N, C-alpha and C positions, 0 to 999 in steps of 0.2 A: 647291236652287240648283245649276246646272251649273258645274263648275269651269272656270276659264279656260284652264288648261294642258292641252294635248293629252295629255301624259303622265298627268295626273290623270284625264282622261276614260277612258283605257284601263286605269288602275290599274297602271301600270308605272313603275319608276324611270327616270331619264334615262340610266342606264347599260345599260338593257335591250338585248338583241340584237334583230336584225330578226326572228328566229324567235320570240322571246318576245312581241314586239309583235303578230305575226300570230296567235299562239295566244290572246292576250288578246282581240284583236278578234273572232275567231271565237266565243269563248265568250260575249262580251257581245252580239254581234249575234244569236246564237241566242235569247237571252233577251228582247231588246228589239225585235226586228224586228216591224213592224206585222202581218205575216202570222201571227205567233204569238199576239199578244194584242190588237192593234187599237186600243188606247186612244190618246188624244191625247198623254198624257204619254210613252208609249212611243215614239210617232212622233217627237216632238221629241228625245227622248233618243237614238234611233237615228240621227237626222240628225247630231247632234253627234258620236256615236261614229264614224259613217262618215266624216265630214270629218276627224276626228283621224287615222283610219287612212290616209286618202288622203295625208295629209302625212307621217306617221311611217312608213308602210309602204314608202315609197320612200326610199332612202338619200340621193338628191340633194336632194329637197324637205325631208327631215328635217334635213340639214346646214344648209340655208338657214334653216329654222325655228329651229334651235339658235343660229345666229349673230344673227338679227334679233329673235327672240321673237314673230314674226308669221307667219301663214300665207302661203306664196308665192301670187303671182297665179294665178288659175284653180283654187284649191283649194276653192272653195265646194262645198256639198253638191249631189250629184245622186243620184237613187234607185239603190240597190244591192240586188240580191237577197240574201236570207239565204244564207250559204255552206253547202253540204252538209257534213255531218259526215264526218270521216275515220274509218277503221277504228280508229285509235288513240284518237281522242276518244270513240268509242262505248264503249270498254272502260274508259278511265281517267276520263272525266267532265271535260268542258271547264270546268264551273263550278268544280271544285276547282282547276284550273289558274289561273283568274282570281283566286280567293281567295288563292292563294299569292303573287301580286304585291302585293296590298293589305295583307297582314298585316304589321304593324310589330313589330319586336322591342322588348323591354323596355328601360328606361333603364339606363345604366351606373351603378354605385356606385363612387365615387372616395374613397379613404381615404389619408390621409398618416400614415405610421408613423415615429416617431423611434427610432433604434437607437444605442446606445452602442458603444464600441469592442469590448467583450466580445461583444456580440450579433453585430456584423459579422464578427468574427474566427471565432466558433464556429458561427454560424447560430443560429436560434431558432425558436420557434413563437408564433403570435399567434392570439387568438380574436376574431373579428369578429361583430357582430350584423347579420344580413342579412335582407331581406324575402323571404318565401317564400309561395307560394299554397297554402293548406290544401286538404283534400279537399272542403270546402264552397265553395271558390272565394274565401274571405276571405283577405286579406293578413295574414300572421303574421310575427313576428320570431323568428329562430332563431340560436343561437350556434354558429358553425362554426369549427373550428381549421385553420390553414394553416401550412405549413412555409416559412420564409424561409431560403434557403441562405446559407452563408458567402460572404464576398467582395463583398457588395453595396456600391454606391457612392451618394454623395449625389445625389439627383435621379433615380436609376434607377427605372424603371417596371416593375412586374410585372403581368401580366394573366391572369386565370382566366376563360376564355370560358364563358358561360352561367351564371355565379354571381352576376350582378347582379340588377336588379329584374325582376319578372315582367311579361309583356306583357299589355295589356288587349285586344288584338285577335287573340289566338290565335297570335302569333308566338313565336319563341324568346326566352328571357330575355336581358337585357343582360349585360354583363361586369363582373366585379369588377376594379377598377384600384387597385393599391397603389403609392403614391409613397414612396420611401425618403428620409428626412431624417436624416443622420448627426449625432450629438451630439458636440461637441468634448470631448476629455479634457484635464484640466489638465496631465498630465505625459507622455502618450503621443501620438506623431505617426505617422500612417499614411504610409508611403512605398511606393507601389505595393502589394505584398503583405507588406512588412515593417512591423513595429511598432517604433518607435525611441523610446528614452528616455535621459535623462542618468543617469549613475551616479557619484555622488561617491565617490572612493577616497582613502584617507589616503596620505600620502607614503611611509610604510614599506611599505604594500601595493603601491604602484606600483613601489617599488624592489626589493622581495624577492619579490613575487608573493603570491597568496592565493587561497583558494576561499571565495566568499561566496554566501549565498542571495539571490536576486533575485525580485521579483514578476513574474509573467507572467499573461496572460489565462487560462491553463490552471492557475494555481496556482504556488506557490513552486518554483523550480528552482535547483540549484547552478550557479554560473558561475565558471570558472577565469580568474584574472587572471595572465597570465604575468609573470615578473620583468622589471623595467625597462620597464614599459608607460608609454608617453608619454601625457599628456593629449590627448584628441581621438581616441584609438584606438577603433575600433569592435570590440566583442566580441559574437560571435553565438552564439545557441542555435538550431540549425536546426529548422525545422518548427513553431515556436511563435509564428509571426506569424498573418497572415490565412489561414484555412483554404481548402480547395477542392482541385481536382485537383492543383495544384502549390502547396502551402502555402508561405508566406513564413517569415521568421525573426524571432525576437525579437532586436533589436539594442540594445546598451547602449554609449553613448559615455562613455568614462572621463573624469572630471573630477577635478582635484586638489581634495580637500576641505581647506580651510584650518581650522586649529584655532580652536575657538570661544573658548578662553581664551588670554590672553597667555602666551608662552613665558618661563620663568624663564631667568636668565643661564646656569646650568649646561647646560640643554638646548640653548640657542643655541650655546654653546661647543662642545658635542659635535658638533652638526651642521656647524660650521665646520671641525672637525678630520677630518671624513670624507674619506678619500682616494678619489679617483675619477678615471677617465681624462678627458683633456681633452674628448673628444667628449661624454661624459656630462655634464660640467660645462656645456658649451654647451647641451645639451638641457635641463638643469635650469633654466638661466637663461631659456631660451625658454618653458618651462612656467610659470615664475613670472610672466613678463610676460603670458602668456596668461591666467593666473588673475586677475591684477590688473585686466585689462580687463573 
């Protein structure tokens, strides 16, 4: 059955250049010209090829065909002699050039990968099972490992060209496409390249300062809480956020940790007798209001 599209007749994509269209026509005409084989089928095939080239071989009639989807007036077939081979075609083979236009590449393989905060911050490796053509031509499944760099974002797409499905027509394989889906963390929030978490701190540690061990995606690290730290203050550990060429920080937002047990009267009295500057008293009142909200 003869394809209806002139591009299909010549075996070229719609994006083919005029030089590519000409090369494809010369190759097909040499095979199907009646002077070469003489059969009725070849005669009809050559007529269709010649008409397709008359339309697509001229940029003006090609543009009209692309707009309307029909051949311009006067584009019907009239006999055309088989074109003589060029010196380049003699050495390279025009048939190979025609096959290059018709070979379709293999299908893409699309995989969605869920990554938690640790994997996004540090980077990770994943193993995918992908189709490969064996020595006997049969399709096999092979497990291949790929590196996912740090700093990926939700919805980001990674592409490995030629690592997708094999072609059935002698073309190149398709691509492997990996779509990133970030998994939310219950206590960590990503802010650009920083990783932010709340840090409950007791009143004495906010007042006098302390050094505490805090969890990060790279393991526990010491964090210094300066004296008279106010709730809401951001305390940073540089370089322990999302990795990459410019790594972010681990950021801890100090929060006033309220006692879990009721205070006895003696403890409340001692807290009331603490002498403090007026400015610090105002700050403490503000922090208590913040904590109660």
